[in-house]
Backbone as CSV, one residue per row, in Angstrom:
resi,resn,N_x,N_y,N_z,CA_x,CA_y,CA_z,C_x,C_y,C_z
1,UNK,-28.291,27.418,-14.960,-27.429,26.259,-15.061,-26.007,26.669,-14.703
2,UNK,-25.339,25.848,-13.916,-23.944,26.123,-13.587,-23.088,24.959,-14.054
3,UNK,-21.969,25.283,-14.633,-21.060,24.266,-15.151,-19.881,24.137,-14.208
4,UNK,-19.565,22.922,-13.785,-18.405,22.686,-12.938,-18.577,23.139,-11.501
5,UNK,-19.786,23.459,-11.093,-20.005,23.902,-9.714,-20.033,22.708,-8.781
6,UNK,-19.579,22.928,-7.575,-19.605,21.900,-6.542,-20.740,22.233,-5.598
7,UNK,-21.551,21.251,-5.262,-22.643,21.443,-4.322,-22.082,21.976,-3.010
8,UNK,-22.653,23.071,-2.513,-22.165,23.685,-1.279,-22.232,22.703,-0.121
9,UNK,-23.207,21.795,-0.139,-23.310,20.799,0.931,-22.118,19.856,0.922
10,UNK,-21.466,19.722,-0.219,-20.290,18.854,-0.331,-19.036,19.664,-0.065
11,UNK,-18.871,20.079,1.161,-17.749,20.963,1.471,-16.893,20.451,2.610
12,UNK,-16.917,19.149,2.851,-16.097,18.582,3.920,-14.847,17.962,3.313
13,UNK,-13.719,18.157,3.991,-12.469,17.584,3.517,-11.564,17.215,4.672
14,UNK,-10.529,16.434,4.356,-9.571,16.016,5.381,-8.221,15.733,4.743
15,UNK,-7.186,15.889,5.538,-5.820,15.550,5.145,-5.267,14.656,6.242
16,UNK,-4.764,13.492,5.860,-4.141,12.569,6.814,-2.638,12.617,6.592
17,UNK,-1.875,12.760,7.664,-0.425,12.907,7.599,0.225,11.790,8.402
18,UNK,1.150,11.060,7.749,1.829,9.955,8.413,3.331,10.132,8.431
19,UNK,4.042,9.049,8.698,5.502,9.075,8.764,6.105,8.940,7.371
20,UNK,7.291,9.496,7.225,8.088,9.364,5.996,7.339,9.821,4.748
21,UNK,6.590,10.913,4.878,5.910,11.506,3.733,4.590,10.871,3.366
22,UNK,4.125,9.904,4.135,2.840,9.267,3.839,1.708,10.265,4.061
23,UNK,0.712,10.211,3.189,-0.429,11.105,3.344,-1.650,10.552,2.616
24,UNK,-2.778,11.099,2.932,-4.024,10.830,2.230,-4.822,12.116,2.232
25,UNK,-5.636,12.293,1.221,-6.428,13.513,1.155,-7.819,13.216,0.614
26,UNK,-8.776,13.987,1.054,-10.149,13.867,0.592,-10.773,15.253,0.628
27,UNK,-11.531,15.594,-0.390,-12.149,16.911,-0.422,-13.496,16.846,-1.122
28,UNK,-14.347,17.808,-0.805,-15.697,17.923,-1.352,-16.561,16.703,-1.060
29,UNK,-16.432,16.170,0.143,-17.287,15.071,0.596,-18.550,15.653,1.229
30,UNK,-19.652,14.898,1.233,-20.897,15.408,1.809,-20.874,15.496,3.336
31,UNK,-19.977,14.739,3.986,-19.914,14.745,5.452,-18.471,14.605,5.917
32,UNK,-18.173,15.191,7.076,-16.815,15.165,7.615,-16.330,13.749,7.891
33,UNK,-17.198,12.899,8.413,-16.814,11.517,8.711,-16.363,10.760,7.475
34,UNK,-17.051,10.967,6.370,-16.688,10.302,5.113,-15.343,10.808,4.604
35,UNK,-15.100,12.104,4.735,-13.821,12.677,4.305,-12.676,12.138,5.156
36,UNK,-12.869,12.070,6.472,-11.836,11.534,7.370,-11.512,10.084,7.032
37,UNK,-12.541,9.282,6.813,-12.335,7.866,6.494,-11.576,7.704,5.180
38,UNK,-11.916,8.498,4.177,-11.245,8.403,2.877,-9.779,8.816,2.975
39,UNK,-9.488,9.891,3.704,-8.101,10.346,3.852,-7.273,9.318,4.615
40,UNK,-7.827,8.771,5.699,-7.107,7.757,6.486,-6.825,6.508,5.659
41,UNK,-7.770,6.131,4.811,-7.606,4.930,3.982,-6.430,5.089,3.015
42,UNK,-6.228,6.285,2.484,-5.131,6.538,1.549,-3.773,6.608,2.238
43,UNK,-3.759,7.024,3.483,-2.511,7.218,4.222,-1.992,5.873,4.723
44,UNK,-0.724,5.635,4.580,-0.116,4.366,5.007,0.344,4.453,6.457
45,UNK,-0.034,3.467,7.259,0.416,3.417,8.648,-0.408,4.288,9.569
46,UNK,0.208,4.658,10.680,-0.454,5.489,11.684,-0.416,6.946,11.233
47,UNK,-1.589,7.542,11.079,-1.664,8.896,10.537,-2.502,9.817,11.412
48,UNK,-2.107,11.073,11.441,-2.856,12.129,12.107,-3.742,12.782,11.062
49,UNK,-4.981,13.083,11.406,-5.869,13.721,10.436,-6.227,15.130,10.871
50,UNK,-6.368,15.994,9.884,-6.865,17.345,10.100,-8.039,17.536,9.147
51,UNK,-9.021,18.288,9.587,-10.201,18.501,8.763,-10.186,19.891,8.148
52,UNK,-10.921,20.020,7.063,-11.093,21.322,6.433,-12.548,21.444,6.000
53,UNK,-13.092,22.614,6.178,-14.465,22.891,5.793,-14.466,24.220,5.065
54,UNK,-14.615,24.164,3.757,-14.498,25.349,2.906,-13.159,26.027,3.144
55,UNK,-12.103,25.225,3.075,-10.743,25.708,3.344,-9.747,24.869,2.545
56,UNK,-8.466,25.132,2.757,-7.387,24.400,2.092,-6.429,23.835,3.141
57,UNK,-5.852,22.688,2.834,-4.861,22.065,3.714,-3.612,21.762,2.897
58,UNK,-2.457,21.818,3.543,-1.188,21.524,2.871,-0.283,20.736,3.809
59,UNK,0.597,19.931,3.208,1.523,19.066,3.936,2.903,19.244,3.319
60,UNK,3.893,19.611,4.129,5.264,19.814,3.662,6.199,18.828,4.350
61,UNK,7.203,18.355,3.610,8.214,17.446,4.161,9.602,17.970,3.818
62,UNK,10.588,17.517,4.581,11.988,17.857,4.337,12.542,16.869,3.312
63,UNK,12.912,17.347,2.141,13.432,16.469,1.086,14.781,15.856,1.448
64,UNK,15.540,16.481,2.344,16.816,15.890,2.782,16.574,14.675,3.659
65,UNK,15.451,14.678,4.383,15.114,13.577,5.278,13.591,13.446,5.337
66,UNK,12.970,12.765,4.370,11.511,12.650,4.328,10.901,12.017,5.577
67,UNK,11.698,11.286,6.346,11.194,10.676,7.582,11.412,11.588,8.789
68,UNK,11.911,12.791,8.544,12.189,13.735,9.625,11.128,14.811,9.734
69,UNK,11.568,16.049,9.688,10.684,17.193,9.902,9.580,17.258,8.850
70,UNK,8.414,17.690,9.289,7.300,17.943,8.386,6.388,18.981,9.024
71,UNK,5.483,19.501,8.248,4.519,20.464,8.762,3.239,20.386,7.962
72,UNK,2.137,20.708,8.603,0.860,20.764,7.895,0.035,21.912,8.445
73,UNK,-0.896,22.395,7.628,-1.700,23.544,8.027,-3.022,23.547,7.278
74,UNK,-4.021,24.155,7.887,-5.324,24.388,7.270,-5.579,25.887,7.345
75,UNK,-5.995,26.474,6.226,-6.245,27.913,6.177,-7.336,28.203,5.141
76,UNK,-7.934,29.391,5.214,-9.001,29.729,4.270,-8.534,29.822,2.812
77,UNK,-7.272,30.118,2.592,-6.738,30.263,1.223,-5.562,29.312,1.020
78,UNK,-5.413,28.847,-0.226,-4.345,27.891,-0.529,-2.976,28.491,-0.231
79,UNK,-2.762,29.753,-0.581,-1.441,30.355,-0.358,-1.076,30.349,1.125
80,UNK,-2.039,30.625,1.980,-1.775,30.630,3.424,-1.451,29.238,3.936
81,UNK,-2.190,28.230,3.478,-1.918,26.865,3.952,-0.550,26.380,3.464
82,UNK,-0.183,26.701,2.227,1.130,26.304,1.699,2.256,26.966,2.495
83,UNK,2.123,28.274,2.730,3.157,29.001,3.476,3.282,28.502,4.909
84,UNK,2.148,28.285,5.583,2.175,27.839,6.976,2.756,26.434,7.110
85,UNK,2.391,25.528,6.202,2.917,24.159,6.263,4.430,24.156,6.051
86,UNK,4.902,24.937,5.088,6.338,25.013,4.820,7.075,25.610,6.017
87,UNK,6.526,26.673,6.596,7.150,27.300,7.767,7.238,26.319,8.930
88,UNK,6.175,25.563,9.182,6.194,24.585,10.278,7.255,23.519,10.043
89,UNK,7.424,23.093,8.807,8.461,22.109,8.486,9.837,22.667,8.856
90,UNK,10.113,23.904,8.466,11.396,24.528,8.826,11.504,24.733,10.337
91,UNK,10.406,25.130,10.976,10.412,25.326,12.434,10.775,24.042,13.173
92,UNK,10.405,22.891,12.603,10.704,21.598,13.234,12.047,21.022,12.791
93,UNK,12.876,21.846,12.144,14.232,21.433,11.815,14.470,21.017,10.382
94,UNK,13.491,21.175,9.514,13.670,20.821,8.107,14.731,21.680,7.436
95,UNK,15.449,21.101,6.484,16.511,21.817,5.767,16.093,22.200,4.348
96,UNK,15.307,21.348,3.686,14.832,21.595,2.323,13.357,21.216,2.244
97,UNK,12.510,22.004,2.874,11.086,21.681,2.955,10.356,22.007,1.650
98,UNK,9.546,21.070,1.204,8.742,21.232,-0.004,7.327,20.721,0.275
99,UNK,6.378,21.216,-0.493,4.999,20.759,-0.360,4.875,19.367,-0.969
100,UNK,4.374,18.437,-0.189,4.156,17.055,-0.635,2.734,16.879,-1.153
101,UNK,1.767,17.547,-0.511,0.369,17.430,-0.917,-0.406,18.657,-0.468
102,UNK,-1.473,18.941,-1.192,-2.383,20.003,-0.803,-3.750,19.701,-1.388
103,UNK,-4.770,20.254,-0.774,-6.136,20.082,-1.266,-6.990,21.228,-0.755
104,UNK,-7.971,21.604,-1.549,-8.971,22.590,-1.147,-10.338,21.972,-1.376
105,UNK,-11.246,22.175,-0.436,-12.607,21.723,-0.664,-13.435,22.916,-1.145
106,UNK,-14.704,22.709,-1.364,-15.572,23.756,-1.913,-15.550,25.000,-1.040
107,UNK,-15.524,26.134,-1.676,-15.482,27.403,-0.946,-16.882,27.900,-0.585
108,UNK,-17.904,27.236,-1.055,-19.279,27.612,-0.694,-19.873,28.690,-1.540
């Protein structure tokens, strides 16, 4: 018996990123299509989606201008996705980049 385990088959996830800090996230879905649809539904307006499969995704925005620079990343570990998303936000001109959202799906 396992307590709190996630079915390995439920390892699809997605992060939807929109304008002005809008986002949606979905993780541990049984199929990639379902995860994409759920993330897009949560995100307001026109959003770009990234998928994750047994990985983590993060989204960073510039707190000085939430409608300006942002960054997102998918990586095998949460620390890597957080660092990469923050770096991309600064690379695109952000002044005070912070993580707005993150999610990890099942690691398998």
